C-alpha positions in Angstrom: -17.4 10.3 22.6 -15.0 7.9 24.8 -12.5 7.4 21.4 -9.2 8.7 21.2 -8.9 7.8 17.6 -11.0 7.7 14.5 -9.9 5.1 11.5 -10.4 5.9 7.4 -11.1 2.4 6.1 -13.9 1.2 4.2 -12.6 -2.5 4.6 -14.7 -4.5 6.9 -12.3 -6.7 8.3 -9.3 -4.5 8.6 -11.4 -2.5 10.3 -12.1 -4.7 13.1 -8.8 -6.2 13.1 -7.7 -2.2 14.2 -10.5 -1.7 16.5 -10.2 -5.4 18.1 -6.3 -4.3 18.7 -7.7 -0.9 20.3 -10.2 -3.3 22.6 -7.7 -6.0 23.3 -5.5 -3.1 24.9 -8.2 -1.1 26.5 -8.6 1.9 23.8 -11.2 2.7 21.7 -10.7 3.6 17.9 -13.5 4.5 16.0 -14.5 4.1 12.8 -15.1 6.3 9.8 -16.7 5.1 7.0 -16.7 8.6 5.1 -14.4 11.3 4.8 -17.3 14.2 6.3 -17.9 11.8 9.3 -14.2 11.7 9.9 -14.1 15.5 9.6 -17.2 15.5 12.3 -15.5 13.0 14.6 -12.5 14.4 14.5 -14.3 18.1 15.9 -14.8 16.6 19.2 -11.6 17.2 21.6 -10.5 14.3 23.4 -9.5 12.7 19.9 -5.8 12.5 19.7 -4.8 10.3 16.2 -6.3 10.0 13.2 -5.5 6.8 11.0 -5.6 6.5 7.3 -5.7 4.1 5.3 -3.9 5.7 2.2 -5.8 4.0 -0.4 -9.0 5.2 0.6 -11.2 5.9 -2.3 -10.5 9.3 -3.5 -8.6 10.3 -0.8 -6.7 13.8 -1.1 -4.6 14.7 1.7 -3.6 18.5 0.9 -7.1 19.1 1.4 -8.1 17.2 4.0 -5.2 17.3 6.6 -6.2 21.2 7.2 -9.3 20.5 7.4 -8.8 18.2 9.8 -6.0 19.8 12.3 -9.1 23.3 11.9 -8.1 26.7 12.0 -6.1 26.4 15.4 -3.4 23.7 14.0 -4.4 21.8 16.4 -2.4 19.0 17.6 -3.4 15.8 16.3 -1.3 12.6 15.2 -1.9 11.7 11.7 -0.9 8.2 10.7 -1.2 6.7 7.1 -0.3 2.9 6.1 -0.9 1.8 2.4 0.8 -1.1 -0.3 4.4 -1.0 0.3 5.1 -1.7 -3.4 2.8 2.2 -3.6 5.9 4.3 -2.4 5.0 7.6 -4.6 1.6 7.4 -2.1 3.7 6.9 1.2 5.5 9.3 -0.3 2.9 11.9 -1.4 1.9 11.1 2.1 4.5 12.7 3.8 4.9 15.8 2.3 1.2 16.4 2.7 1.9 16.2 6.0 1.5 12.6 7.7 3.3 12.2 11.0 3.8 8.5 10.4 3.6 6.6 7.1 4.1 2.9 6.9 3.6 0.3 4.8 0.6 -1.9 5.6 2.6 -4.9 7.0 4.6 -2.7 9.5 1.2 -1.1 10.6 -0.1 -4.0 11.7 3.3 -5.4 13.1 3.4 -2.5 15.0 0.1 -1.6 15.7 -0.1 -3.2 19.7 2.6 -1.9 20.7 2.2 1.3 18.6 -1.1 2.5 19.5 -1.5 3.0 23.1 1.7 5.6 22.4 -0.2 7.4 19.2 -3.5 7.6 21.6 -2.1 9.4 24.4 -2.5 13.1 25.1 0.4 15.0 24.4 2.8 13.8 21.8 4.9 16.7 22.0 6.7 15.2 24.3 8.2 12.1 23.4 9.1 12.3 19.4 7.9 9.6 17.2 10.1 8.5 13.9 8.9 7.4 10.6 10.1 4.2 10.0 8.7 4.1 6.9 9.6 3.2 2.7 
C-alpha cells in the first residue's frame, strides 16, 4: 500500500474531492467505505493519518479509536470533520480522542495546506492545534 492516509467516507463526491486534493499534492489517501475496511487498512505501518466523516452511519468513536491505534497505542493522527451546526457531535469526537475536529467547511478550506502535515511521518514533533468549533 502506498497511501499514508485513509478517509472513512461514504460520499463519493466528497471523497473524490479529498483524494483529488491529495493527488494534486503528490500524496495518496485511500478510501474506506466501511469501518471494517478502515480497520484492515490501518494495519499497514505506512498509514499516518485517518480522516473520519463524523456523520458516517453508526460511527462509534469510543469503540473505533482504540481499535485503530492498536494495543501499542500507535501514534496515528485522527482527524474528524462534521457539520458546523452539530456541535454535540464535534464535541463528542474531541472527547472520544480525535486529535483534530473541524467543521466540514474549515476542513475543506484547510485541506490543501493541512494534508501534507497530516501525512508526514512524525506527528510528535509539531503540535497540532484543533482550532475547531
